Phi, psi and omega in degrees: 000133182262170176300323179299317178301316180296319178297326180281357178086011177285141183245142177299133176224148182212171175227157176303134181100341175292165178256142172252121180249123179244116180281135178291135180243353182236151173057238185288350179067045183285133176272135175247141178236132179227158175260128179284114184268334182197160180243144175271339181234129183297345180276001175088005179276158180296161008277165180237148168272118187238136171255118181285133184294322187290327184226006178065007177292140179242135180200171178274126185238131172253094187299141177262191183291348179268010184247153174214155178260134174244115182279168176299320179297319177298317180295319180296318180294316180299320183292320184280339181261357181278000000 
């Protein structure tokens, strides 16, 4: 989600199985990738229950402006066009 999307009133939405990508903004700028395991709201808005790929830790995440959702469809398109 971009700043423009937020200005337009678009809200982050996800489904179980989507990926949450959080870009590092401090220090080394490490990117974290997690799998969305569950939703607290049926409309797909945050917060999300996320299992982080790097350490298998699972927790409730309220994504900030440095986060984006990558759907299965987005991953399939990226894979086939690369």
